[in-house]
C-alpha positions in Angstrom: 60.8 74.5 92.3 64.1 76.3 92.4 67.3 74.4 92.8 70.5 75.7 94.3 73.4 75.4 91.8 76.1 75.9 94.4 75.4 74.3 97.7 78.4 75.4 99.7 81.5 77.5 99.4 84.4 77.2 101.8 86.5 80.4 101.6 88.3 80.4 104.9 92.0 80.1 104.6 93.9 77.4 106.4 95.7 79.9 108.7 95.5 78.0 112.0 99.2 77.2 111.9 100.0 80.9 111.4 97.9 81.8 114.4 99.7 79.2 116.4 103.0 80.6 115.3 101.9 84.1 116.4 100.9 82.7 119.8 104.3 81.1 120.1 105.9 84.5 119.4 103.8 85.9 122.1 104.7 83.2 124.6 108.4 83.6 123.9 108.1 87.3 124.4 106.4 86.9 127.8 109.1 84.4 128.9 111.8 86.8 127.9 110.3 89.6 129.9 109.9 87.4 133.0 113.5 86.3 132.9 114.8 89.9 132.1 112.7 91.7 134.7 112.4 89.2 137.5 115.6 87.3 137.3 117.9 89.7 135.4 118.7 86.9 133.0 119.3 87.1 129.2 119.5 83.3 128.7 116.9 83.2 125.9 118.7 86.0 123.9 122.1 84.4 124.4 120.9 81.0 123.2 118.5 81.9 120.4 119.2 85.4 119.0 121.4 85.6 115.9 125.0 86.6 116.4 128.3 85.8 114.6 130.0 84.5 117.7 127.0 82.2 118.3 127.3 80.7 114.9 131.0 80.2 115.4 130.1 78.3 118.6 128.0 75.9 116.6 124.6 77.3 117.3 123.3 77.1 113.8 119.7 77.1 114.9 120.1 80.8 115.5 119.4 81.4 111.8 115.8 80.3 112.4 115.3 80.9 116.1 116.1 84.6 116.2 112.8 85.3 114.4 110.9 84.1 117.5 112.4 86.8 119.7 111.3 90.4 119.9 112.9 93.4 121.6 109.7 95.0 122.9 105.9 94.8 122.8 105.4 97.1 119.8 108.0 95.1 117.9 106.1 91.9 118.6 102.7 93.6 118.0 103.6 95.1 114.6 105.2 91.9 113.3 102.4 89.7 114.6 99.7 91.9 112.9 101.6 92.1 109.6 102.2 88.3 109.6 98.5 87.6 110.3 97.0 89.9 107.6 99.5 89.2 104.9 99.4 85.5 105.4 95.6 85.5 105.5 95.3 87.4 102.2 97.9 85.2 100.4 96.4 82.0 101.7 93.0 83.0 100.3 94.1 84.2 96.9 97.6 83.1 96.0 99.7 80.6 98.1 99.2 77.2 99.7 100.2 77.0 103.4 103.4 75.1 102.5 104.4 77.7 99.9 103.8 80.5 102.3 105.9 78.9 105.1 108.7 78.2 102.6 108.6 81.9 101.5 108.4 83.2 105.1 111.3 81.1 106.5 113.5 81.7 103.4 113.1 85.4 104.1 114.1 84.7 107.7 117.2 82.9 106.7 118.0 85.3 103.9 117.6 88.3 106.1 119.9 86.7 108.8 122.6 85.9 106.3 122.4 89.4 104.8 122.7 90.9 108.3 125.6 88.7 109.2 127.5 89.8 106.1 127.6 93.4 107.6 127.9 92.6 111.3 130.3 89.7 111.2 133.0 91.6 113.0 130.7 93.1 115.7 129.3 91.6 118.9 125.7 92.6 117.9 122.8 90.3 117.9 119.6 90.1 115.8 116.0 89.5 116.9 112.6 89.7 115.3 110.6 88.2 112.4 110.8 91.4 110.2 112.9 89.7 107.5 110.1 87.1 106.9 107.4 89.8 107.0 109.3 91.8 104.4 109.5 88.7 102.2 105.7 88.3 102.4 105.2 92.0 101.8 107.5 92.1 98.8 105.9 89.1 97.3 102.4 90.6 97.8 103.3 94.0 96.4 105.0 92.6 93.3 102.1 90.1 92.7 99.3 92.7 93.2 101.0 96.0 92.3 97.7 97.8 91.5 95.9 96.8 94.8 95.2 99.7 97.1 96.4 99.4 100.7 95.0 101.4 103.7 97.7 102.7 106.1 97.5 104.7 109.3 100.1 107.4 109.3 101.3 107.8 112.9 98.4 105.4 113.8 96.0 108.2 113.3 95.7 109.5 109.7 94.3 107.0 107.2 96.0 107.0 103.8 95.5 104.8 100.7 98.4 103.8 98.6 98.9 101.3 95.8 101.1 98.4 96.5 103.6 99.3 93.8 104.3 102.6 95.4 104.5 101.2 98.8 107.2 98.6 97.9 109.2 101.2 95.9 109.2 103.5 99.0 110.2 100.5 101.2 113.1 99.6 98.9 114.4 103.1 99.0 113.9 103.6 102.7 115.7 100.4 103.6 118.6 101.1 101.2 119.1 104.7 102.3 118.9 103.9 106.0 121.2 100.9 105.6 123.9 103.0 103.9 123.6 106.1 106.1 123.2 104.5 109.5 123.6 100.7 109.7 126.9 100.7 107.7 128.2 103.4 110.0 127.3 101.2 113.0 124.8 103.8 114.2 121.4 102.2 113.9 119.0 100.1 116.0 117.0 98.9 113.1 118.4 96.0 111.0 117.8 97.4 107.5 120.2 94.8 106.1 117.9 92.0 107.4 114.9 93.7 105.9 116.6 93.9 102.6 117.6 90.3 102.7 114.0 89.3 103.3 112.8 91.5 100.5 115.3 90.0 98.1 114.0 86.6 99.0 110.4 87.7 98.4 111.3 89.3 95.0 113.2 86.2 93.9 110.4 83.9 94.9 108.0 86.1 92.9 110.2 86.0 89.8 110.7 82.2 90.1 106.9 81.7 90.3 106.3 83.8 87.2 109.0 82.0 85.3 107.5 78.6 86.3 104.0 79.7 85.2 105.4 81.1 81.9 107.2 77.8 81.1 104.1 75.8 81.8 102.0 78.1 79.6 104.6 77.9 76.9 104.5 74.1 76.9 100.7 74.2 76.4 99.9 72.9 79.9 96.8 74.2 81.6 97.6 76.4 84.6 95.3 76.0 87.5 95.1 78.8 90.0 95.2 78.0 93.6 92.0 78.8 95.6 90.5 77.7 98.8 87.0 77.9 97.4 85.2 74.5 97.2 82.1 74.3 95.0 79.6 71.5 95.0 77.3 71.2 92.0 73.8 69.7 92.2 73.1 66.8 89.9 69.5 67.5 89.2 69.9 70.6 87.2 69.2 70.8 83.5 71.7 72.1 81.0 69.6 75.3 80.5 69.6 76.0 84.3 73.4 75.6 84.4 73.9 78.0 81.5 71.9 80.7 83.4 74.0 80.4 86.6 77.0 82.4 87.7 80.3 80.8 86.7 82.5 80.8 89.8 85.8 80.3 88.0 85.6 83.8 86.4 85.1 85.2 90.0 88.1 83.3 91.3 90.3 84.6 88.4 89.2 88.2 89.2 89.8 87.8 92.9 93.3 86.3 92.2 94.1 89.4 90.1 93.0 91.6 93.0 90.3 93.2 90.9 87.2 93.2 93.0 85.8 96.2 91.2 85.4 94.2 88.0 82.8 91.9 89.6 79.3 92.3 88.3 76.4 93.0 90.7 75.2 89.4 90.3 78.7 88.0 91.0 79.1 90.1 94.1 75.7 88.9 95.4 76.7 85.3 94.7 80.0 85.7 96.5 78.4 87.5 99.5 75.7 84.8 99.7 77.8 81.7 99.4 80.9 82.7 101.3 78.8 82.5 104.5 78.6 78.7 104.4 
């Protein structure tokens, strides 16, 4: 009689809060369009988008609330998709929900402050969650630099690029456009907010590496975060256990973004038990 060593594996990320956040973004966008088109009112933008005059008036919530507003449908769609896929990957392999939200909203605040440092003397306002998205993207690319990412150029041509090259291109693009256009007050894209979010993501990544290095130097065991839960049967002999796949090696390889290093048996094990 054969016994099952691993009864169940739960690999689904706890991303329900992220989905609710995206739905809130969508609801706010719909409300904005209704007020703008039907009533010719910009009350939501005036109360919740980020602006220097608004902060001077005591509306400090603008540093957070501006991320819930989006200028048009494609702005909302792009940010929503990026938030969903980045958070889903990071929740599975790297971050807890609490850590991800801290990183995301630190990017929001950091991007807003960076944008204010340039537009303090203008009557401009800032909307969108791009600064938080850039924080997540920067953290992802610097944590998994060798991971390949599939992109659709002009939403048509598929291109694969490694994360390290993507983030280098993004850094250069944001800096060049910020200097040539935004500093000249001739840009509709808030490159300074993007850069502020990217700096937060990079700082968070460095802080995490420093913390892990310090723990390793002190001789403490580092446990890698994973959403996999493994249940072991009690009725197996020691010989049976020795012949089974060891899941912790699989988790380590997944965390490093190295799916190609999994053996055929490990891939079969992962494919079989992740369905539970």
